[in-house]
N, C-alpha and C positions, 0 to 999 in steps of 0.2 A: 600337664604341669603337676609337680609334686610339692606338697607342703610338708615340712618336717616339724616335729614337736619341739618345744623350747629347750628341752634337755638333750637334744640331739645335735651334735656338732655338724656343721655344713659338710656334706659329702660323706658322713659316716654311715655305716651300715651295721645292722645287728651282728655282733660277734667280731667286730673289727678291733676289739681291745679297748674301746672307750666306754663300754657298758651302756651305751645309748641304744635307742630304738628309733625306728622311723614309722610315723603315722602317715600313710599315703592316702591322699584325697584327690581324686580326679575331678577337676572343675570342668564345667561345660566350655566348649570352644567359644571364642569371642563372638562368632557370628550366629550362635545357636539361639533358638527361641527362648530357652530357659535363661540364658545369659542376659538377653534383652529384658526379660521380666525383672531381673534383679538390678539392672542398671537404672539409675534415676536420670531421666532426661533433663538436661540443663537447657533452660530457655533464656534467651537474652532479653533484657528490658526493651520493650517496644516491639518485640517479635509478634507477628500476627498469628493468633491461634483461632481458627474458625473466622468469625467476623469481628473479633475483639483483639485488642493489643495487650500482651502480657506485661505486667509490671514487676511483681515479685510474689514468692510463695507466702502463704499465711498458715496459721495453725490448721492442721488436718482435721477433717470432720470425723467425729467418732460416731459410728453406727451402733444401734442397740445390740446387734449380734457380736460386737467386739471388733469388727473390722474398721478400718479407717480409709478415708478418701482424701486424695491430695487436692488442696484448694489453693487458689491464687487470687491476687488482686489484678483486675482487668480494667482497661479503659474502653468505654463504649465509643462508638462513632460520633455520638452526640457530645462527648467530652466528659460524661459522668463516670466516676470510678465505682466499682462494685466488686464483691467477692463471689466466687463461684467455683464449683468443682471442675477441675481442668478437663477431665474426660468428657463431661457433659458439653462443655464449650467446644471441644474438638469434634464431637459428633454432630454439632449444630443444633442441639436441643435448646441451648441458651445462645441467643444471637445478639442480645442487647441487655442494657440495664433494666429493661422493662418498657422503654420508650416506644419500641416497635409495636408492642401489644396495644398500647393506647392509640398509636397511629393507625393500626389496622382497623380498630373499632371505629375510629373517626372516618376512615375511608369507606367502610361498609355502610355507615350511616349517611355519608354525604355523596356517594357516587350518583345517587338519584337526584341530588340537589333539593331534597324536600325536608331536610332536618328542621328548618324553621317554619315550615308550612303548617297551618292549622290542621290539615288532614293527617299529617304525620303524627301529631299529638293525639288526634282522635283514634288513629290506627293503634297507637300504643295503649291508650286507655281501653279500647275495645278488647285487646288481647289480655290485659291485666284482669278485667272483669270476668273473662271467660276461663282463665287458667291459673290465676294466682289466688290461693285461699288467703283470706284475711284482707283482701282488697275491698274497699267500699263497694257494695253492690254485688259482690261475688255470689251471695246467696240467691240473688234473682237471675243470675246469668249462668256461670259455670256450675253453680250448685243445682241448677235445674236442667243441666245437660246442654245448655246453649254453647255452641262452638263456632269457630271461625273456619271457613272453608279452606282447603289446602291451597287454593289459588292465591289467597290473600294472606295466609298465616305468616309466611316469611318473605312476602313480596309487596312492600308498601307501594311500589310504582303501579302494580296491577290494580291494587285497591284504589289508588288515586285516579287512575285513568277511567275506571268505571264510575266512581262517585262524581267526578267532574262532568261526566257526560249526561247525568240525569237532570230532569227538569228542576228548576229552582235551586240548582247547586250554588252554594255559598251566598244565597240571598239573605238579607237581614231578616231575622225572625224564623228562619228555617234551620233545623238540625237533623242529623241522621237518625232514622227510625226504621225498625224492622216492621215489615208489613204483617207477617204472621208471627205472633209473639212466641209461639212454641217451637219455632224453627230458628236456625242460627243465622249468622252473618254470611251471606252468599249472594251472588248475582241473582236478581229477580225477587229478592226478599228484603231489599233496603230501598229507602227513598229519602228525600228531603221533605220534612213535614213541619208544620207549625206546632206549637204546644197544644193547641186545641185539637188538632188532628191526632196527635199522639195520645191525648187523654181519652178520645173516643175509641182508640185502638188498644186500650190498656188490657192487661191480662185478666183472665177470669178470676173473680174474687175467690179467696180461700174458702169462704163459707158457701160457695156455690157448688152443690153436689150434682148438678145436671151435666157438667162438663162442657157447657156452651154459654158464651157470654149473652146476657140479657134474657136468660131462661132459668127459672127456678121453680121448685116444687112448694106449693102452698100447704098449709095445715090440713086442707080438705083433700089432699091427694091429687090436685090438678096442677098442670104445668102452666105457669104464667109467663107470657112473652112480653117484654117491654124494651124500650129504648130511651136513652137519655140524650136530649138535644137542646142546646141553648139554655141549659139550666133547668129544663123541664123533663120530668119522667113520664113518658107516654106509655100507657098500658095498651098493648095491641090486642090481647085476648087471653082467655084461659082454655086449656086444651087437655084432652085425655092422655096424650102421648108426647114424648119429647120431640119426635119427628114432626108432629103437627105444629108444635110451638116454634121450632127452628125454621120450618118452612114459612110460617106466617111472618116471622121477623124478617126473613130474607125478602119475601114479597113486598113487605112494607118499605124496606130500604130501596128496592128496585123501583117501585111505584112512585116514591117521592124523591127519587134521584139523590139520595143521601150518600154522596161519594166519599164522605168522611168515614163511613162505616164499612167494614168488610163483611162479605157474605160468608156464611159458615156451611161447610159440607156436613151432612148427617152421616155418622159412622155406625149406626145401629145394626 
């Protein structure tokens, strides 16, 4: 196809006596890729594009680079209208007004049927304490390197099945407790315990330089081994080494069948 300039009469050629000239521009053929690029696709109101219904074009989106993207008004399957870039809707990257995102989140949280269960809330709190800075208690959990095992981290059902199988599960007065305070939440290191049991199993005090609960170095350079029980502080003895103090405390716990207290392994 040839286009002629405005001052050229139709059918005239250079030198034909009219003094005109022809500017010849060859356009792409109608079926070519280039022609399709320049053609604006016309959509009909109500036409389905991806998973949404087209309504009408809106102002194009201007990008920082200077380019623009064609936008349109769409109607979601839920009935809500919204604006979106047509190409993104066509590719399926936008499938709804946003309602499907919320629906998928609810499905993920509810497929196990535990969203309203107390253990679901404990599972969420456990993860927040271990991984979200600024959460109350993070300093004593995530800040100390306490983590949730891979088996439970993203699977509340696995966590629920284990916790519900333990003795005293869900009994009044019992809450979830870690047995070894320097280790994370994992099978074999959690139990249902009373507040009293948890108090007896508390972390080593910050001012304890020995590294063992119930063992401290006195001003005379000897290691004192003690245990607190029923509001009383019982001194077990004074020893020349940490190992002797730890061993004596373990023996005292075993001899008196004090199951509320944990035995400590010496790591010297």
